[in-house]
FIVO-223152 format. One record per residue: x, y, z of N, C-alpha, C in turn; residue in one letter. Coordinates in steps of 0.1 Angstrom, whole numbers, padded with zeros to 4 digits, always signed. Layout:
XYZXYZXYZa/...
***
This chain:
-0813-0104-0151-0802-0114-0155-0793-0116-0143m/-0791-0129-0138-0782-0131-0126-0768-0129-0130t/-0759-0129-0119-0745-0127-0122-0740-0139-0130i/-0745-0151-0126-0740-0163-0134-0744-0162-0148r/-0756-0158-0151-0761-0156-0165-0752-0147-0172d/-0748-0136-0166-0740-0125-0172-0726-0131-0175k/-0721-0139-0166-0707-0145-0169-0709-0154-0181t/-0719-0163-0182-0721-0172-0193-0722-0164-0206l/-0730-0152-0205-0731-0144-0217-0718-0139-0222d/-0709-0134-0212-0697-0128-0216-0687-0138-0222l/-0688-0150-0218-0679-0161-0224-0686-0169-0235i/-0697-0164-0240-0703-0169-0252-0711-0182-0251g/-0717-0184-0239-0725-0196-0237-0739-0193-0232r/-0748-0202-0234-0762-0199-0230-0766-0207-0217e/-0759-0218-0215-0763-0226-0203-0751-0232-0197r/-0752-0236-0184-0740-0242-0176-0736-0254-0183p/-0723-0257-0184-0716-0267-0192-0720-0281-0186l/-0720-0283-0174-0722-0296-0167-0735-0299-0162f/-0745-0292-0166-0759-0293-0162-0764-0307-0164e/-0762-0312-0176-0768-0326-0179-0760-0337-0171d/-0747-0336-0169-0739-0346-0162-0743-0346-0147d/-0745-0334-0142-0749-0333-0128-0763-0339-0126l/-0772-0337-0135-0785-0343-0134-0785-0358-0135a/-0776-0363-0144-0775-0377-0146-0771-0384-0134t/-0761-0378-0126-0755-0385-0115-0759-0378-0102h/-0770-0371-0102-0775-0364-0090-0775-0373-0078k/-0783-0384-0079-0784-0392-0067-0772-0398-0062k/-0763-0403-0071-0751-0409-0068-0741-0399-0061e/-0741-0387-0066-0732-0376-0060-0737-0373-0046l/-0750-0372-0044-0756-0369-0031-0754-0380-0021e/-0755-0392-0025-0752-0404-0016-0738-0404-0012q/-0729-0402-0021-0714-0403-0017-0711-0392-0008i/-0715-0380-0010-0712-0369-0002-0718-0371+0012v/-0731-0374+0013-0738-0375+0026-0732-0386+0035s/-0725-0396+0028-0719-0407+0036-0704-0404+0040d/-0699-0392+0036-0684-0390+0036-0680-0378+0045s/-0667-0380+0050-0660-0369+0056-0650-0364+0046r/-0650-0350+0044-0643-0344+0033-0634-0333+0039c/-0621-0333+0033-0612-0323+0036-0608-0316+0024l/-0610-0303+0023-0607-0294+0011-0595-0286+0015v/-0584-0287+0007-0572-0280+0010-0571-0269-0001i/-0568-0257+0003-0568-0245-0006-0583-0242-0010g/-0591-0242+0001-0605-0241-0002-0610-0227-0002g/-0602-0217+0000-0607-0203+0001-0604-0196-0012a/-0598-0201-0022-0597-0195-0035-0610-0196-0043g/-0610-0191-0055-0622-0191-0062-0627-0205-0065t/-0618-0214-0070-0622-0228-0073-0624-0235-0059i/-0616-0233-0049-0618-0240-0036-0631-0236-0030g/-0635-0224-0031-0648-0220-0025-0659-0227-0033q/-0658-0227-0047-0668-0234-0054-0670-0249-0051a/-0658-0255-0049-0658-0270-0045-0664-0272-0031v/-0661-0263-0022-0666-0263-0009-0681-0262-0009s/-0686-0253-0017-0701-0251-0018-0708-0263-0023r/-0702-0269-0034-0708-0281-0040-0709-0293-0030e/-0699-0294-0021-0699-0304-0011-0709-0301-0001i/-0708-0289+0004-0717-0284+0015-0732-0287+0012f/-0736-0283+0000-0750-0284-0004-0755-0298-0005r/-0746-0308-0005-0750-0322-0005-0748-0328+0009r/-0747-0320+0019-0748-0325+0033-0738-0336+0037h/-0725-0332+0038-0715-0343+0041-0715-0345+0057p/-0710-0356+0061-0708-0358+0075-0698-0348+0081k/-0688-0345+0074-0679-0334+0078-0674-0328+0066a/-0672-0314+0067-0665-0307+0057-0656-0297+0064l/-0642-0300+0062-0632-0291+0068-0625-0285+0057h/-0623-0272+0058-0617-0264+0047-0605-0257+0052v/-0594-0260+0046-0580-0254+0050-0575-0244+0039i/-0571-0233+0044-0565-0223+0035-0556-0214+0043d/-0546-0208+0036-0537-0198+0044-0544-0184+0044i/-0554-0182+0036-0561-0169+0036-0572-0168+0045s/-0569-0162+0057-0580-0161+0068-0592-0153+0063e/-0589-0142+0056-0600-0133+0051-0609-0141+0042n/-0603-0148+0032-0612-0155+0023-0620-0167+0029n/-0614-0172+0039-0622-0183+0047-0634-0176+0054l/-0632-0165+0059-0643-0158+0065-0654-0155+0055v/-0650-0151+0043-0660-0148+0033-0667-0161+0028e/-0659-0172+0028-0665-0184+0024-0676-0188+0034l/-0674-0187+0047-0684-0189+0057-0696-0181+0056v/-0693-0167+0054-0704-0158+0052-0713-0161+0040r/-0706-0165+0029-0713-0168+0016-0722-0181+0019d/-0716-0191+0024-0724-0203+0026-0735-0201+0036i/-0733-0194+0047-0744-0191+0057-0755-0183+0051r/-0751-0174+0042-0761-0165+0036-0769-0171+0024s/-0764-0182+0019-0770-0188+0007-0776-0202+0010s/-0767-0210+0017-0771-0224+0018-0775-0227+0033l/-0771-0219+0042-0776-0221+0056-0767-0230+0064g/-0773-0241+0069-0766-0249+0079-0768-0264+0075y/-0759-0272+0080-0761-0287+0078-0759-0293+0092i/-0763-0306+0093-0760-0313+0106-0746-0318+0107d/-0739-0319+0096-0725-0324+0096-0716-0313+0102g/-0704-0318+0105-0693-0309+0111-0687-0300+0100d/-0689-0287+0101-0683-0277+0091-0674-0268+0098f/-0661-0269+0094-0651-0261+0100-0642-0255+0089q/-0637-0242+0091-0627-0237+0083-0615-0233+0092t/-0603-0236+0087-0591-0233+0095-0580-0227+0087l/-0574-0215+0091-0564-0209+0084-0550-0215+0086p/-0548-0227+0080-0536-0235+0082-0528-0236+0068l/-0515-0238+0070-0506-0241+0058-0504-0256+0058d/-0507-0262+0047-0504-0277+0046-0489-0280+0050v/-0481-0271+0046-0466-0273+0049-0463-0268+0063d/-0470-0273+0074-0467-0267+0087-0470-0278+0097s/-0464-0276+0109-0466-0285+0120-0480-0284+0125a/-0486-0272+0124-0500-0270+0128-0510-0278+0121s/-0507-0280+0107-0516-0288+0099-0514-0303+0103f/-0502-0307+0105-0499-0321+0108-0506-0324+0121d/-0506-0315+0131-0512-0318+0144-0528-0318+0142a/-0533-0309+0134-0547-0310+0131-0552-0323+0124f/-0544-0327+0114-0547-0340+0107-0547-0352+0117a/-0538-0352+0126-0537-0363+0135-0549-0363+0145r/-0555-0351+0147-0565-0350+0157-0579-0354+0152s/-0579-0356+0139-0593-0358+0133-0595-0373+0129q/-0608-0377+0128-0611-0390+0123-0607-0390+0108e/-0604-0402+0103-0599-0402+0089-0610-0397+0079p/-0605-0391+0068-0613-0385+0058-0615-0396+0047y/-0627-0395+0041-0631-0404+0030-0625-0397+0017d/-0626-0384+0016-0621-0377+0004-0612-0365+0008y/-0601-0364+0002-0593-0352+0004-0591-0346-0010i/-0595-0333-0011-0594-0325-0023-0585-0314-0022l/-0575-0313-0030-0565-0303-0030-0566-0293-0041n/-0571-0281-0038-0572-0270-0048-0561-0260-0046l/-0552-0262-0038-0542-0251-0036-0532-0251-0048s/-0528-0239-0052-0518-0238-0063-0513-0223-0064a/-0501-0222-0069-0496-0209-0074-0499-0211-0089l/-0509-0203-0094-0514-0205-0107-0509-0195-0118k/-0502-0185-0113-0498-0174-0123-0486-0177-0130h/-0485-0175-0143-0473-0176-0150-0462-0166-0145v/-0467-0155-0140-0458-0144-0134-0451-0150-0122r/-0455-0161-0116-0449-0166-0104-0435-0173-0107s/-0432-0174-0120-0419-0180-0124-0408-0170-0128e/-0411-0157-0125-0401-0147-0129-0388-0147-0122k/-0388-0152-0109-0376-0151-0101-0375-0165-0094d/-0363-0168-0089-0361-0182-0083-0368-0183-0070p/-0371-0173-0063-0377-0174-0049-0391-0177-0051f/-0399-0170-0059-0413-0174-0061-0414-0187-0068t/-0405-0190-0077-0405-0203-0084-0404-0215-0075l/-0395-0213-0065-0393-0223-0055-0405-0225-0047m/-0412-0214-0043-0424-0215-0036-0435-0222-0044r/-0435-0219-0057-0445-0226-0066-0442-0241-0066m/-0430-0245-0067-0426-0259-0067-0431-0266-0054i/-0429-0259-0043-0433-0265-0031-0448-0267-0029n/-0456-0256-0034-0470-0257-0033-0476-0267-0043v/-0472-0265-0056-0478-0272-0067-0473-0287-0067n/-0462-0290-0061-0457-0304-0063-0456-0311-0050i/-0447-0306-0041-0444-0313-0029-0456-0313-0019f/-0462-0301-0017-0475-0301-0008-0486-0310-0014n/-0487-0311-0027-0497-0320-0033-0494-0334-0030a/-0481-0337-0031-0477-0351-0028-0479-0354-0013e/-0475-0345-0005-0478-0346+0010-0492-0350+0013k/-0501-0342+0007-0515-0344+0009-0520-0358+0004a/-0514-0363-0007-0517-0376-0012-0512-0387-0002a/-0501-0385+0004-0496-0395+0014-0505-0394+0027h/-0511-0383+0030-0520-0382+0041-0533-0390+0037l/-0537-0389+0025-0549-0396+0021-0547-0411+0022a/-0535-0415+0017-0532-0430+0017-0531-0435+0032a/-0525-0427+0041-0523-0431+0055-0537-0432+0061k/-0547-0424+0058-0560-0424+0064-0569-0434+0057q/-0564-0440+0047-0573-0450+0040-0585-0443+0032g/-0582-0431+0027-0592-0424+0019-0596-0431+0008a/-0609-0429+0003-0614-0435-0009-0608-0428-0021k/-0605-0415-0021-0599-0409-0032-0591-0396-0027k/-0580-0394-0035-0574-0381-0033-0575-0374-0046y/-0580-0361-0046-0582-0353-0058-0572-0341-0058f/-0566-0338-0069-0558-0326-0070-0561-0319-0083a/-0562-0306-0083-0564-0298-0094-0552-0296-0102v/-0552-0299-0115-0541-0296-0124-0544-0284-0133s/-0540-0284-0145-0543-0272-0154-0542-0277-0168t/-0549-0270-0177-0547-0272-0191-0533-0269-0195d/-0526-0260-0188-0513-0256-0191-0502-0267-0189k/-0507-0278-0183-0498-0290-0181-0497-0298-0194a/-0507-0296-0203-0506-0303-0216-0497-0296-0226a/-0486-0302-0230-0476-0296-0238-0471-0282-0232n/-0466-0282-0220-0464-0269-0213-0453-0261-0220p/-0456-0247-0220-0447-0238-0225-0442-0229-0213v/-0447-0230-0201-0443-0222-0190-0440-0232-0178n/-0433-0226-0168-0429-0234-0157-0441-0237-0148l/-0450-0228-0148-0462-0231-0140-0469-0244-0145m/-0472-0244-0158-0478-0256-0164-0469-0268-0162g/-0456-0267-0163-0447-0278-0161-0447-0282-0147a/-0449-0273-0138-0449-0278-0123-0461-0287-0121s/-0473-0284-0127-0484-0292-0126-0483-0305-0134k/-0475-0305-0144-0473-0317-0152-0464-0326-0143r/-0454-0320-0136-0446-0328-0127-0454-0334-0115i/-0463-0325-0110-0473-0329-0100-0480-0342-0104m/-0485-0341-0117-0492-0353-0122-0484-0366-0121e/-0471-0364-0124-0462-0376-0124-0460-0380-0110k/-0458-0371-0100-0456-0375-0086-0469-0382-0081f/-0481-0377-0085-0493-0383-0081-0496-0396-0088l/-0491-0398-0100-0492-0411-0106-0485-0422-0097a/-0473-0418-0092-0466-0427-0082-0474-0429-0070r/-0480-0418-0064-0488-0420-0052-0500-0428-0054a/-0505-0429-0066-0518-0436-0069-0516-0450-0066s/-0504-0455-0064-0503-0470-0060-0507-0472-0046h/-0507-0461-0038-0511-0462-0024-0525-0458-0021e/-0530-0449-0029-0544-0444-0028-0549-0439-0041c/-0562-0442-0045-0567-0438-0057-0566-0422-0059p/-0562-0418-0071-0560-0404-0074-0568-0400-0086v/-0574-0389-0086-0580-0383-0099-0576-0368-0099s/-0577-0363-0111-0574-0349-0112-0583-0342-0123m/-0581-0329-0125-0589-0322-0135-0580-0312-0141a/-0580-0311-0154-0574-0300-0162-0585-0291-0167r/-0585-0279-0165-0596-0271-0171-0591-0257-0175f/-0600-0250-0181-0597-0237-0188-0596-0226-0177a/-0594-0214-0182-0594-0202-0173-0608-0201-0167n/-0608-0198-0153-0621-0196-0146-0624-0181-0146v/-0634-0178-0153-0638-0164-0156-0641-0156-0143a/-0634-0145-0142-0634-0136-0130-0630-0143-0117f/-0621-0153-0117-0616-0158-0106-0606-0149-0100s/-0604-0150-0086-0595-0141-0079-0581-0140-0086d/-0576-0128-0089-0563-0127-0094-0563-0128-0110g/-0573-0133-0116-0573-0134-0131-0574-0121-0137s/-0571-0121-0150-0572-0109-0158-0586-0103-0159l/-0596-0112-0160-0610-0108-0160-0614-0102-0146l/-0609-0108-0136-0612-0102-0122-0606-0088-0122h/-0595-0086-0129-0588-0073-0129-0596-0063-0136g/-0604-0067-0146-0613-0058-0153-0623-0051-0142f/-0629-0059-0133-0637-0054-0123-0630-0044-0115n/-0617-0048-0111-0609-0039-0103-0606-0025-0109q/-0603-0026-0122-0600-0014-0129-0612-0004-0130r/-0623-0010-0132-0635-0001-0132-0637+0005-0118i/-0636-0003-0108-0638+0002-0094-0628+0014-0091l/-0616+0012-0096-0605+0021-0093-0604+0032-0104k/-0613+0033-0113-0613+0043-0124-0600+0043-0131q/-0596+0031-0136-0584+0029-0143-0587+0022-0157q/-0578+0023-0166-0580+0017-0179-0579+0002-0179p/-0585-0005-0189-0584-0019-0191-0573-0022-0201i/-0565-0032-0197-0554-0036-0206-0555-0051-0208s/-0553-0056-0221-0554-0071-0223-0547-0074-0236a/-0542-0086-0237-0536-0091-0250-0547-0094-0260p/-0544-0091-0273-0554-0093-0283-0551-0105-0291r/-0540-0113-0289-0537-0124-0297-0537-0137-0289d/-0540-0137-0276-0541-0149-0268-0555-0153-0267v/-0558-0166-0271-0571-0171-0271-0572-0182-0260r/-0583-0181-0253-0585-0190-0241-0599-0195-0241r/-0602-0207-0235-0614-0212-0230-0617-0207-0217y/-0630-0204-0214-0634-0200-0200-0645-0208-0195f/-0645-0211-0182-0656-0217-0175-0659-0208-0163i/-0671-0210-0157-0676-0201-0146-0670-0207-0133t/-0669-0199-0123-0665-0205-0110-0673-0216-0106p/-0687-0215-0107-0695-0227-0104-0691-0239-0112n/-0689-0238-0124-0685-0249-0133-0671-0255-0128e/-0662-0247-0123-0649-0252-0119-0652-0261-0107s/-0660-0257-0098-0663-0266-0086-0670-0278-0090g/-0679-0278-0101-0687-0290-0105-0678-0300-0111e/-0668-0295-0119-0659-0304-0126-0650-0311-0116l/-0645-0304-0106-0636-0309-0096-0644-0320-0088c/-0657-0317-0085-0665-0327-0078-0667-0339-0086l/-0671-0338-0098-0673-0350-0107-0660-0359-0107l/-0649-0352-0109-0636-0360-0110-0633-0367-0096s/-0635-0359-0085-0632-0364-0072-0640-0376-0068a/-0653-0375-0071-0662-0385-0067-0665-0397-0076l/-0664-0394-0089-0667-0403-0100-0655-0408-0108l/-0644-0401-0107-0633-0405-0115-0626-0418-0110g/-0621-0426-0119-0614-0438-0115-0599-0434-0112k/-0592-0444-0107-0578-0441-0104-0570-0437-0116n/-0563-0425-0115-0555-0419-0125-0562-0412-0136r/-0576-0411-0134-0584-0403-0144-0581-0388-0143d/-0581-0381-0154-0580-0366-0155-0591-0362-0163i/-0600-0354-0156-0612-0349-0162-0609-0336-0169f/-0616-0332-0180-0615-0320-0186-0628-0315-0193f/-0631-0303-0195-0643-0299-0201-0643-0301-0216p/-0654-0306-0221-0655-0306-0236-0660-0292-0240k/-0652-0285-0247-0655-0272-0252-0654-0271-0267l/-0662-0263-0273-0662-0261-0288-0653-0249-0292d/-0643-0252-0300-0634-0240-0304-0641-0230-0312s/-0651-0234-0319-0658-0224-0327-0667-0215-0318g/-0671-0220-0307-0680-0212-0298-0673-0205-0287l/-0664-0213-0281-0659-0209-0267-0645-0203-0266n/-0637-0204-0277-0623-0199-0277-0624-0184-0280l/-0620-0176-0270-0621-0162-0271-0607-0155-0268l/-0605-0143-0273-0594-0135-0269-0598-0127-0257t/-0588-0123-0249-0590-0114-0238-0596-0101-0242f/-0591-0096-0254-0596-0083-0259-0611-0084-0262s/-0616-0095-0268-0629-0097-0271-0638-0096-0258e/-0633-0103-0247-0641-0103-0235-0641-0089-0229i/-0630-0082-0230-0629-0069-0225-0640-0059-0231a/-0641-0061-0244-0651-0053-0251-0665-0057-0247i/-0668-0070-0245-0681-0075-0241-0684-0070-0226r/-0673-0071-0218-0675-0067-0204-0679-0052-0203f/-0672-0044-0210-0675-0029-0210-0689-0027-0216l/-0693-0034-0226-0706-0031-0232-0717-0036-0223r/-0714-0046-0215-0724-0051-0205-0726-0040-0194d/-0716-0032-0191-0717-0022-0181-0722-0009-0187l/-0724-0009-0200-0729+0003-0207-0718+0013-0212g/-0706+0007-0214-0695+0016-0219-0691+0011-0233y/-0686+0020-0240-0680+0017-0253-0665+0017-0252e/-0659+0007-0256-0644+0005-0255-0638+0015-0265a/-0628+0023-0260-0621+0032-0269-0606+0028-0269v/-0601+0022-0280-0588+0017-0281-0577+0028-0281e/-0567+0027-0272-0556+0036-0272-0543+0030-0277c/-0534+0038-0282-0522+0034-0288-0511+0031-0278g/-0512+0036-0266-0501+0034-0256-0508+0033-0242t/-0500+0028-0233-0505+0027-0219-0507+0041-0214e/-0497+0050-0217-0498+0064-0212-0511+0071-0217d/-0515+0069-0229-0527+0074-0234-0539+0069-0227e/-0539+0055-0225-0550+0049-0218-0552+0054-0204a/-0540+0056-0196-0541+0061-0182-0547+0075-0182r/-0544+0083-0192-0547+0097-0192-0561+0101-0196s/-0568+0090-0201-0581+0094-0207-0594+0089-0200r/-0591+0083-0187-0603+0078-0181-0612+0089-0177v/-0607+0100-0170-0615+0111-0166-0623+0118-0178a/-0616+0118-0190-0623+0124-0201-0634+0115-0207e/-0632+0102-0207-0641+0093-0215-0652+0088-0206l/-0650+0086-0193-0660+0079-0185-0673+0087-0184a/-0673+0100-0184-0686+0107-0184-0694+0105-0197p/-0687+0101-0207-0694+0099-0220-0698+0085-0222e/-0697+0077-0211-0700+0062-0212-0691+0055-0221k/-0678+0060-0221-0667+0053-0229-0656+0049-0220k/-0648+0040-0223-0637+0036-0215-0624+0032-0222w/-0613+0038-0218-0601+0036-0225-0595+0021-0224p/-0592+0015-0234-0585+0002-0233-0572+0002-0242v/-0563-0007-0237-0550-0008-0243-0548-0023-0247y/-0549-0026-0260-0547-0040-0264-0533-0042-0271f/-0527-0053-0268-0513-0054-0272-0511-0069-0276f/-0500-0071-0284-0496-0084-0288-0487-0090-0277d/-0490-0102-0273-0483-0108-0262-0468-0111-0265s/-0459-0107-0256-0445-0111-0259-0438-0115-0245d/-0446-0118-0236-0441-0122-0222-0438-0137-0221t/-0428-0140-0213-0424-0153-0211-0435-0162-0206t/-0436-0174-0213-0446-0184-0208-0460-0183-0214g/-0463-0173-0222-0476-0172-0227-0478-0182-0239e/-0489-0189-0239-0492-0199-0250-0503-0192-0258k/-0502-0191-0271-0512-0185-0279-0525-0192-0280p/-0526-0205-0277-0538-0213-0278-0539-0222-0265f/-0550-0229-0264-0553-0237-0253-0556-0252-0256e/-0551-0261-0249-0554-0275-0251-0555-0282-0238e/-0562-0293-0238-0564-0301-0226-0557-0314-0225f/-0552-0319-0236-0546-0332-0236-0535-0333-0247f/-0527-0343-0246-0516-0345-0255-0519-0357-0264m/-0512-0358-0275-0514-0368-0286-0513-0382-0280e/-0504-0385-0271-0502-0398-0266-0511-0402-0254d/-0521-0394-0251-0530-0397-0240-0542-0403-0245e/-0547-0413-0238-0559-0421-0241-0572-0414-0236t/-0581-0411-0245-0593-0403-0242-0606-0411-0241l/-0614-0409-0231-0628-0414-0231-0637-0402-0232d/-0643-0401-0244-0652-0390-0247-0667-0394-0246m/-0670-0405-0241-0683-0411-0241-0690-0413-0228d/-0682-0413-0217-0688-0416-0204-0697-0404-0199s/-0693-0392-0203-0700-0380-0198-0705-0372-0210f/-0715-0364-0207-0720-0356-0218-0711-0344-0222q/-0706-0337-0212-0697-0326-0214-0684-0326-0207n/-0680-0339-0203-0667-0340-0197-0659-0350-0205v/-0647-0347-0208-0638-0357-0214-0629-0363-0203g/-0624-0375-0205-0616-0381-0194-0603-0387-0201v/-0592-0383-0195-0579-0389-0199-0577-0401-0190i/-0576-0412-0196-0577-0425-0190-0563-0431-0187k/-0558-0432-0175-0546-0439-0171-0535-0437-0180d/-0532-0424-0185-0522-0422-0193-0509-0416-0186s/-0510-0416-0173-0499-0410-0165-0487-0420-0164l/-0477-0415-0168-0464-0423-0168-0454-0415-0159t/-0445-0422-0153-0434-0415-0146-0422-0423-0146y/-0411-0417-0144-0398-0423-0142-0394-0421-0128d/-0394-0432-0121-0390-0431-0106-0377-0424-0103e/-0367-0428-0111-0354-0422-0109-0354-0407-0112a/-0361-0403-0122-0362-0389-0126-0369-0381-0115a/-0380-0387-0109-0386-0379-0098-0377-0378-0086l/-0370-0388-0083-0361-0387-0071-0349-0378-0074e/-0344-0377-0086-0334-0367-0089-0339-0353-0089r/-0352-0351-0093-0357-0338-0092-0359-0333-0078f/-0365-0342-0070-0367-0339-0056-0353-0336-0049e/-0343-0344-0052-0330-0342-0046-0324-0329-0051h/-0325-0326-0063-0320-0314-0069-0326-0302-0063g/-0339-0302-0061-0346-0290-0055-0342-0288-0041i/-0341-0300-0033-0336-0298-0019-0322-0293-0018r/-0313-0296-0028-0300-0291-0028-0300-0276-0030q/-0309-0272-0040-0309-0257-0043-0315-0250-0030i/-0325-0255-0024-0332-0249-0012-0322-0247-0001a/-0312-0257+0000-0303-0256+0011-0290-0248+0007e/-0289-0244-0005-0277-0237-0009-0278-0222-0006s/-0267-0215-0007-0266-0201-0003-0273-0192-0014k/-0271-0196-0027-0275-0188-0038-0285-0196-0046d/-0297-0190-0048-0307-0197-0057-0306-0191-0071w/-0304-0199-0081-0303-0194-0095-0314-0201-0102e/-0321-0193-0110-0332-0198-0118-0328-0208-0129k/-0317-0206-0136-0313-0215-0147-0311-0229-0141p/-0307-0231-0129-0304-0244-0123-0317-0251-0120a/-0327-0243-0116-0341-0248-0114-0347-0253-0127i/-0346-0244-0137-0352-0247-0150-0346-0260-0156v/-0333-0262-0154-0327-0274-0159-0333-0286-0153e/-0336-0286-0140-0343-0297-0134-0357-0300-0140l/-0364-0289-0143-0377-0291-0150-0376-0298-0163f/-0366-0295-0171-0364-0301-0184-0361-0316-0183f/-0354-0320-0172-0350-0334-0170-0363-0343-0167k/-0373-0337-0161-0385-0344-0158-0396-0343-0169v/-0396-0330-0175-0406-0328-0186-0398-0323-0198v/-0392-0332-0205-0384-0329-0217-0393-0323-0228p/-0406-0324-0228-0414-0318-0239-0417-0304-0235e/-0412-0298-0224-0414-0284-0220-0408-0275-0231l/-0416-0266-0236-0411-0256-0246-0410-0243-0240q/-0402-0242-0229-0401-0230-0222-0390-0221-0229h/-0394-0208-0232-0384-0199-0237-0385-0185-0229m/-0372-0181-0225-0372-0168-0218-0372-0157-0228e/-0381-0147-0226-0381-0136-0235-0375-0123-0228t/-0373-0125-0214-0369-0114-0207-0380-0104-0203g/-0392-0107-0207-0403-0099-0204-0414-0107-0196k/-0420-0100-0186-0429-0107-0177-0442-0099-0175y/-0452-0105-0171-0465-0099-0169-0465-0087-0159l/-0456-0088-0149-0455-0077-0139-0450-0064-0146d/-0444-0065-0158-0439-0054-0165-0450-0048-0175q/-0462-0054-0174-0474-0048-0182-0484-0041-0172r/-0492-0033-0178-0502-0026-0170-0512-0035-0165m/
***
């Protein structure tokens, strides 16, 4: 069984989700990519690498990949060379920050891009625990996304794509709200350049995810910890790249793509996946009553092909007990694709509210003291449906 097949098995599916849609549009996707120059921003993360691979395998005229992680870019090149080989087009990776003079100079030096895809994001709910990380999240998720959209418009690109999140639908945390605000800023930018986006589920075993952490815990001989009451949809890394490619190349202006998933089949708790993960490795999960007990029992249980786990009820700030991809007032197209739903031109924005938000964030950035409540207040003014509640507890306080 391949690694991909194992991932599908762990998340309760037998076949890749977008297989039929990719087959239906195979020639169209290949033709678009082979005629295009593509820039991928944030291309060294799990989703960014998956998108870069999908573009590379279709032989673009140019594929330039930007990311601040030099090491992950090296791994992307090694992975592509070791699996897909070479293309005639111009393939480059550059360790640049979009919010830098170096990136601006690079962009000026290049021929215009046909497609600019932005996969960069601060994606963790834990990123909103303090005002400093929160301000960084706002800059990356909102203002850098808008900057890249303006670049696409200036270069006359055929499309600008940005990744959003399921957590932008009826958000309960500031990370999701930041992506919801990004959607509004990009709705405004869509008057200058066509824009499409994607909201999707958790990417199984993506860098930094809880499931990726399961692998790390085994390698480091440490117990596995997971919430037992949080249910999530999961897609594979390959599927994340495929969904982004479909939206970027086939989506209409202001379309937001999302995966069609069956709640009866695909909605799983993290504790369920932890048990499946350990079973796949040949271990029996042994539930412990406390973190201390779990930490102390690895050496005892591992030789018996058992592994200590600690499951808990979630009480941290920003955790949503269920997952959704769209809101009641959004118009859906569920017929154009086999396994992709499309939110059609439902993006609305208040010009004055966006300007006030931007002005308010700039004022805080220039002030001596950064206070989280002042930042949160600005969020509520742009996203009044935000159901954010502070519990005083954060994921960094968990094992």
